[in-house]
C-alpha positions as CSV (number, residue, x, y, z in Angstrom):
1,M,-21.7,-45.0,-92.6
2,V,-21.2,-46.2,-89.1
3,K,-19.1,-43.0,-87.5
4,I,-18.7,-44.2,-83.5
5,S,-18.6,-47.6,-82.3
6,V,-19.0,-47.8,-78.4
7,V,-17.8,-50.5,-76.6
8,I,-18.3,-51.3,-72.9
9,V,-16.8,-54.1,-71.0
10,N,-19.0,-55.1,-68.0
11,Y,-18.2,-57.3,-65.2
12,R,-20.9,-57.3,-62.2
13,V,-21.9,-53.4,-62.4
14,K,-25.0,-53.3,-63.7
15,Y,-26.3,-50.3,-62.3
16,F,-23.0,-48.3,-63.4
17,L,-23.7,-49.2,-66.5
18,E,-27.1,-48.2,-67.1
19,Q,-26.3,-44.9,-65.7
20,S,-23.8,-45.2,-68.5
21,L,-25.7,-46.3,-71.1
22,R,-28.6,-43.5,-70.3
23,S,-25.9,-41.0,-70.7
24,V,-25.0,-42.6,-74.1
25,R,-28.3,-42.7,-75.5
26,A,-28.8,-38.9,-73.8
27,A,-25.9,-37.7,-76.1
28,L,-26.9,-39.5,-79.3
29,K,-30.6,-38.1,-78.8
30,A,-28.5,-34.6,-78.8
31,Y,-25.9,-34.8,-81.5
32,P,-28.2,-37.9,-83.9
33,M,-24.9,-39.9,-85.2
34,E,-24.7,-42.8,-86.6
35,V,-23.2,-44.8,-83.7
36,E,-22.9,-48.7,-82.7
37,I,-23.1,-49.8,-79.3
38,F,-21.5,-52.9,-77.8
39,V,-21.3,-54.6,-74.1
40,V,-19.4,-57.4,-73.8
41,D,-20.7,-59.5,-70.1
42,N,-17.7,-61.1,-68.7
43,H,-19.6,-63.7,-67.2
44,S,-21.2,-61.6,-64.4
45,Q,-23.1,-64.3,-63.0
46,D,-25.4,-60.8,-61.0
47,D,-28.2,-60.7,-63.6
48,S,-26.6,-58.0,-65.2
49,L,-28.2,-59.3,-69.1
50,N,-31.6,-60.2,-68.0
51,Y,-31.8,-56.6,-66.3
52,L,-30.3,-54.6,-69.1
53,I,-31.4,-56.4,-72.6
54,P,-34.7,-55.1,-72.2
55,R,-34.0,-51.5,-71.2
56,F,-31.7,-51.0,-74.1
57,P,-32.8,-52.9,-77.0
58,E,-30.3,-50.8,-79.3
59,V,-27.3,-52.2,-77.6
60,R,-25.8,-55.7,-78.7
61,F,-24.6,-57.4,-76.2
62,I,-21.9,-60.2,-75.8
63,A,-22.4,-62.9,-73.0
64,N,-19.1,-64.4,-72.5
65,T,-19.2,-67.9,-70.5
66,E,-16.0,-66.8,-68.3
67,N,-14.1,-64.1,-67.1
68,V,-11.7,-63.2,-70.3
69,G,-10.0,-60.4,-69.5
70,F,-10.4,-56.3,-70.5
71,A,-8.4,-56.7,-72.9
72,R,-9.8,-59.6,-74.8
73,A,-13.0,-58.5,-73.9
74,N,-13.2,-55.5,-75.7
75,N,-11.0,-56.8,-78.5
76,Q,-14.0,-59.1,-79.1
77,A,-16.4,-56.8,-79.8
78,I,-13.5,-54.2,-82.2
79,E,-13.7,-57.6,-84.4
80,Q,-17.1,-57.3,-84.8
81,S,-17.4,-53.2,-85.0
82,T,-17.6,-51.1,-87.9
83,G,-17.3,-47.7,-87.2
84,K,-15.1,-45.4,-88.4
85,Y,-14.0,-44.7,-85.1
86,V,-13.8,-47.0,-81.7
87,L,-14.3,-45.9,-78.3
88,L,-13.4,-47.8,-75.4
89,L,-15.8,-46.7,-72.5
90,N,-15.9,-48.0,-68.7
91,P,-19.0,-49.1,-67.7
92,D,-18.6,-46.9,-64.1
93,T,-18.9,-43.6,-66.6
94,V,-21.4,-40.5,-67.0
95,I,-20.6,-38.6,-70.7
96,A,-22.3,-35.5,-71.4
97,E,-24.6,-34.6,-74.2
98,N,-22.1,-33.1,-76.2
99,T,-19.1,-35.4,-75.5
100,L,-19.3,-37.8,-78.6
101,Y,-19.4,-35.1,-80.8
102,E,-17.3,-32.6,-79.6
103,V,-14.4,-35.5,-79.8
104,F,-15.5,-36.5,-83.1
105,Q,-15.2,-32.9,-84.4
106,F,-11.8,-33.2,-83.2
107,M,-10.4,-36.2,-84.4
108,E,-12.0,-35.2,-87.7
109,A,-10.4,-31.9,-87.8
110,H,-7.1,-33.8,-86.4
111,P,-5.8,-36.2,-89.4
112,E,-2.7,-36.8,-86.8
113,A,-4.6,-37.6,-84.1
114,G,-4.2,-41.8,-83.4
115,G,-6.4,-41.3,-79.9
116,T,-8.1,-38.7,-77.6
117,G,-8.9,-39.0,-74.1
118,V,-11.0,-36.4,-72.0
119,K,-11.0,-34.8,-68.6
120,M,-12.1,-37.2,-66.1
121,L,-13.6,-36.3,-62.8
122,D,-14.2,-38.8,-59.9
123,G,-17.8,-38.7,-58.4
124,D,-17.4,-35.8,-56.2
125,G,-15.8,-33.6,-58.8
126,R,-12.3,-34.3,-58.1
127,F,-9.9,-34.3,-61.6
128,L,-8.3,-37.7,-61.7
129,P,-4.2,-37.3,-62.9
130,E,-4.8,-40.7,-65.1
131,S,-6.7,-38.7,-67.7
132,K,-3.2,-37.1,-68.7
133,R,0.1,-39.7,-68.4
134,G,3.6,-40.4,-70.0
135,F,4.8,-43.4,-70.4
136,P,6.5,-45.4,-67.7
137,T,9.9,-45.5,-69.6
138,P,12.9,-46.9,-67.1
139,W,13.5,-43.0,-65.9
140,V,9.7,-42.1,-65.6
141,S,9.4,-45.7,-63.9
142,F,11.7,-44.7,-61.3
143,C,10.7,-41.6,-60.3
144,K,7.3,-42.8,-59.9
145,I,7.7,-45.8,-57.9
146,F,10.5,-43.9,-55.4
147,G,8.0,-40.8,-55.3
148,L,10.1,-37.8,-57.0
149,S,7.4,-37.7,-59.3
150,A,5.2,-36.8,-56.0
151,L,7.8,-34.7,-54.7
152,F,8.3,-32.5,-57.5
153,P,4.9,-33.2,-59.2
154,H,4.7,-30.1,-62.1
155,S,8.5,-30.7,-63.0
156,R,8.6,-31.8,-66.6
157,I,11.9,-33.8,-65.1
158,F,10.7,-36.0,-62.7
159,G,6.8,-35.3,-62.6
160,R,6.4,-37.0,-66.4
161,Y,3.9,-39.9,-65.7
162,H,1.2,-37.5,-64.5
163,M,2.0,-34.5,-66.5
164,K,0.8,-32.2,-64.0
165,Y,2.2,-29.5,-65.7
166,L,0.0,-29.4,-68.3
167,S,-3.0,-27.5,-67.4
168,P,-6.2,-29.7,-67.3
169,D,-8.8,-27.2,-68.9
170,E,-6.9,-27.0,-72.1
171,C,-5.8,-29.4,-75.4
172,H,-2.4,-30.5,-75.1
173,P,-0.6,-34.1,-76.9
174,I,-0.3,-36.5,-74.2
175,D,1.2,-40.2,-74.3
176,I,-1.6,-42.2,-72.5
177,L,-5.1,-42.6,-73.7
178,S,-6.9,-44.2,-70.2
179,G,-8.9,-47.5,-71.1
180,A,-11.7,-45.6,-69.3
181,F,-12.4,-43.1,-71.9
182,M,-10.2,-43.8,-75.6
183,F,-11.2,-42.6,-78.5
184,M,-9.7,-44.1,-81.2
185,R,-9.4,-44.2,-85.1
186,R,-9.8,-47.7,-86.8
187,E,-7.1,-46.6,-89.3
188,T,-4.5,-46.7,-86.5
189,L,-5.5,-49.8,-85.2
190,D,-5.3,-51.7,-87.9
191,K,-1.9,-50.3,-88.2
192,S,-1.0,-50.7,-83.9
193,G,-2.8,-53.9,-83.2
194,L,-5.8,-54.1,-81.1
195,L,-5.4,-54.6,-77.3
196,D,-2.2,-57.1,-76.5
197,E,-4.6,-60.1,-74.6
198,S,-1.1,-60.1,-72.1
199,F,-2.6,-57.7,-70.0
200,F,-5.1,-59.5,-68.4
201,M,-6.8,-55.8,-66.4
202,Y,-4.6,-53.0,-66.4
203,G,-1.8,-51.5,-68.9
204,E,-3.6,-52.8,-71.9
205,D,-4.5,-48.7,-72.4
206,I,-0.5,-48.1,-71.3
207,D,0.5,-50.4,-74.6
208,L,-2.1,-49.7,-77.3
209,S,-1.2,-46.1,-76.3
210,Y,2.6,-46.6,-76.9
211,R,1.6,-48.7,-80.0
212,L,-0.5,-45.5,-81.7
213,V,2.8,-43.5,-81.2
214,L,5.2,-46.1,-82.5
215,A,2.4,-46.5,-85.8
216,G,3.5,-42.9,-86.2
217,Y,0.3,-40.8,-84.6
218,T,-0.3,-38.3,-81.6
219,N,-2.6,-39.3,-79.2
220,Y,-4.4,-36.0,-77.1
221,F,-5.9,-34.8,-74.7
222,L,-9.4,-32.7,-74.7
223,P,-10.4,-31.1,-71.4
224,T,-13.8,-32.1,-71.9
225,P,-15.3,-33.5,-68.7
226,I,-17.0,-36.6,-68.0
227,I,-17.4,-38.5,-64.4
228,H,-15.4,-41.7,-64.1
229,Y,-16.5,-43.4,-60.7
230,K,-12.8,-44.6,-59.9
231,G,-12.7,-47.2,-57.5
232,E,-16.0,-48.7,-57.9
233,S,-15.9,-51.7,-60.8
234,T,-12.0,-51.5,-60.7
235,K,-11.4,-52.0,-56.8
236,K,-8.3,-49.8,-57.3
237,G,-7.6,-49.5,-53.1
238,S,-7.6,-53.7,-53.2
239,L,-5.0,-55.8,-52.8
240,R,-5.7,-57.4,-55.8
241,Y,-5.5,-54.3,-57.3
242,V,-2.1,-53.3,-56.4
243,R,-0.6,-56.7,-57.1
244,V,-2.1,-56.9,-60.7
245,F,-1.3,-53.0,-61.7
246,Y,2.6,-54.1,-60.8
247,E,2.6,-57.0,-62.5
248,A,0.7,-55.2,-65.6
249,M,3.7,-52.4,-65.4
250,L,6.3,-55.7,-65.9
251,I,5.1,-57.2,-68.4
252,F,5.3,-53.7,-70.7
253,F,8.8,-52.8,-69.6
254,K,9.6,-56.4,-70.6
255,K,7.5,-55.8,-74.0
256,H,8.9,-52.2,-75.0
257,Y,12.6,-52.5,-73.3
258,P,14.0,-56.0,-73.7
259,H,17.2,-54.3,-74.5
260,Y,17.7,-53.0,-71.2
261,S,20.5,-55.8,-69.0
262,K,18.9,-58.3,-67.0
263,G,20.4,-56.7,-64.1
264,Y,18.5,-53.5,-65.1
265,Y,15.9,-55.6,-65.3
266,F,15.5,-57.2,-62.0
267,A,16.3,-54.1,-60.1
268,V,13.7,-52.7,-61.8
269,K,11.7,-55.9,-61.0
270,F,12.2,-55.2,-57.0
271,S,11.6,-52.0,-57.1
272,I,8.4,-52.3,-58.6
273,F,7.3,-55.7,-56.1
274,F,8.7,-53.1,-53.0
275,R,6.9,-50.4,-53.7
276,A,3.7,-52.7,-54.3
277,S,4.0,-54.5,-50.7
278,L,4.4,-51.2,-49.3
279,A,1.3,-49.8,-50.7
280,A,-0.4,-53.5,-49.7
281,A,0.3,-53.4,-46.1
282,Y,-0.7,-49.5,-45.9
283,R,-4.4,-50.7,-47.0
284,V,-3.8,-53.8,-44.5
285,V,-2.9,-51.6,-41.5
286,S,-5.7,-48.5,-42.5
287,F,-8.4,-50.6,-43.8
288,P,-10.4,-50.9,-40.2
289,F,-10.1,-46.7,-40.5
290,H,-11.2,-46.5,-43.6
291,K,-13.9,-48.5,-43.0
292,H,-14.9,-46.9,-39.5
293,G,-14.7,-43.3,-41.4
294,K,-16.9,-44.4,-44.4
295,T,-19.4,-45.8,-41.6
296,E,-19.4,-42.4,-40.0
297,K,-19.3,-40.2,-43.1
298,K,-22.6,-42.1,-44.0
299,E,-24.4,-41.3,-40.8
300,K,-23.3,-38.0,-40.4
301,G,-24.1,-35.0,-42.8
302,K,-26.9,-32.5,-44.3
303,W,-29.1,-34.0,-47.7
304,Y,-30.1,-31.8,-50.3
305,I,-32.1,-33.0,-53.7
306,L,-32.1,-31.3,-56.4
307,S,-35.4,-32.5,-58.1
308,R,-39.5,-31.8,-58.6
309,T,-39.7,-34.9,-56.9
310,P,-37.8,-34.7,-53.7
311,Q,-40.0,-37.0,-51.5
312,I,-40.1,-40.2,-53.8
313,I,-36.2,-39.9,-54.0
314,A,-35.6,-39.9,-50.1
315,R,-37.9,-42.6,-50.1
316,L,-34.7,-44.5,-51.5
317,I,-32.2,-44.1,-48.9
318,P,-32.6,-45.5,-45.6
319,G,-32.0,-43.1,-42.4
320,I,-33.1,-40.1,-44.0
321,K,-34.7,-37.7,-41.5
322,H,-34.2,-35.1,-42.9
323,Y,-33.4,-32.9,-46.1
324,T,-33.7,-30.2,-47.8
325,P,-35.0,-29.5,-51.4
326,I,-33.5,-27.4,-53.5
327,W,-34.6,-26.1,-57.2
328,S,-30.7,-25.1,-58.8
329,A,-27.3,-25.4,-58.7
330,D,-27.0,-22.2,-57.1
331,E,-27.7,-23.5,-53.9
332,I,-25.9,-25.9,-52.9
333,P,-24.0,-24.5,-50.2
334,S,-19.8,-24.2,-50.2
335,S,-17.4,-25.1,-46.9
336,S,-17.4,-21.3,-46.3
337,E,-21.1,-21.4,-45.1
338,R,-21.1,-24.9,-43.3
339,Q,-18.6,-27.1,-42.3
340,D,-21.0,-30.3,-42.1
341,D,-20.2,-33.2,-45.1
342,R,-23.7,-32.7,-47.7
343,H,-24.7,-35.1,-49.4
344,I,-26.6,-33.8,-52.8
345,I,-28.6,-35.7,-55.2
346,L,-28.7,-34.6,-58.5
347,D,-32.2,-35.9,-60.5
348,S,-31.3,-36.7,-64.1
349,G,-34.8,-36.5,-64.8
350,L,-35.1,-32.9,-64.4
351,L,-30.9,-32.1,-65.5
352,S,-29.7,-32.7,-68.7
353,Y,-26.0,-35.2,-67.8
354,R,-24.2,-32.1,-69.3
355,E,-25.6,-30.1,-66.2
356,I,-24.9,-32.4,-64.1
357,I,-21.4,-32.8,-64.6
358,E,-21.1,-29.2,-64.9
359,T,-22.7,-29.0,-61.2
360,I,-20.2,-31.6,-60.1
361,Q,-17.4,-29.8,-61.6
362,S,-18.3,-26.6,-60.5
363,K,-19.5,-27.2,-56.6
364,S,-16.3,-29.9,-56.1
365,D,-16.0,-29.4,-52.5
366,V,-14.1,-31.4,-49.4
367,R,-17.5,-31.8,-47.8
368,N,-19.4,-32.2,-50.8
369,H,-20.5,-35.7,-52.1
370,F,-22.8,-36.1,-55.1
371,L,-25.2,-38.7,-56.0
372,I,-27.5,-39.0,-59.6
373,Y,-31.0,-40.2,-59.2
374,T,-32.5,-42.4,-62.5
375,P,-36.3,-41.4,-62.4
376,D,-37.0,-44.4,-64.9
377,S,-35.7,-47.4,-62.8
378,E,-35.9,-45.0,-59.4
379,I,-31.9,-45.9,-58.7
380,I,-29.4,-43.5,-57.1
381,I,-25.8,-44.1,-57.3
382,S,-22.8,-41.8,-55.7
383,P,-19.2,-43.0,-56.0
384,Q,-19.4,-45.1,-52.4
385,Q,-23.0,-47.1,-52.7
386,T,-25.9,-47.8,-55.1
387,Y,-29.7,-46.8,-53.7
388,T,-32.6,-49.1,-55.4
389,K,-35.9,-49.3,-54.8
390,P,-36.8,-52.0,-52.2
């Protein structure tokens, strides 16, 4: 019997997806289970399928002839899947060897759990607050839109959206499971229904999480860490993200709070678009400075390579003149030692994905920027850039 059906939607992020699939493969090698893997390609038109299919014969690929959106693409694979559990996984994630096993064991031990999310870290080891969120009720939405949740992030009254009053290092019941890692019981999906295809890219995870709770189940957060390269495949800093995200919030509000008066709805609509306009204006004004800052960051700093073959890795990055070979994570410096930016390459041929994630988490520092090297494909991936063999 298939225990877990892993579903990943790809759109023009083949190198991130390759790394994610390699981490899933490593997890199944370390903790063997009956697992089926689906990749739905949303008409990437970047040679993704020709690149990935030979490398992952165990994966079932579905090739769409148009970009049908995140919700519909996931539903396509879910409808073909047979696993007791379904995991929706973003292509720009890296899981540890023990991730699937730990979440599976938790769900087996908690029959009241409709779904489980995990502790997501960005590529430099910082905790992502969307790992545990509260439903955007009218009050929670008001606090988020008007900044009360930012002013009082640890308040159970004003800060419920990101639930910062809950420790990221402990297990908790939560409201929203992030679509980047959404581990659900199939029987709950049979009761709640699949992803709502009215949501094209954002908000479908909030809506489905809400319906899981309405069906009588509890959603949980587990402090099991994974990497999620927030901002790369989803471009969260883009103007399009701002528009689509807030439109998704309106769809959710209209769907689940229809009893509110039209006047209240239009007030919320005005507030949302006002907030979106401010965010968009900020991005337009700050873009030249951010762009310049990223360029400067790449040009400065020291390079460290944790690998048996640092000379091979160094050749993949243009402009590296000097680097320091290191042999363990203990040699990674902290800000108290040097104030330069540090670019640290971790070799997945030497370290397990669990060791890589633990290193990134434990050595997270404002000056430390991590990259992961895949020796089989000679690819280096960072939150900002992908380096491939010329």
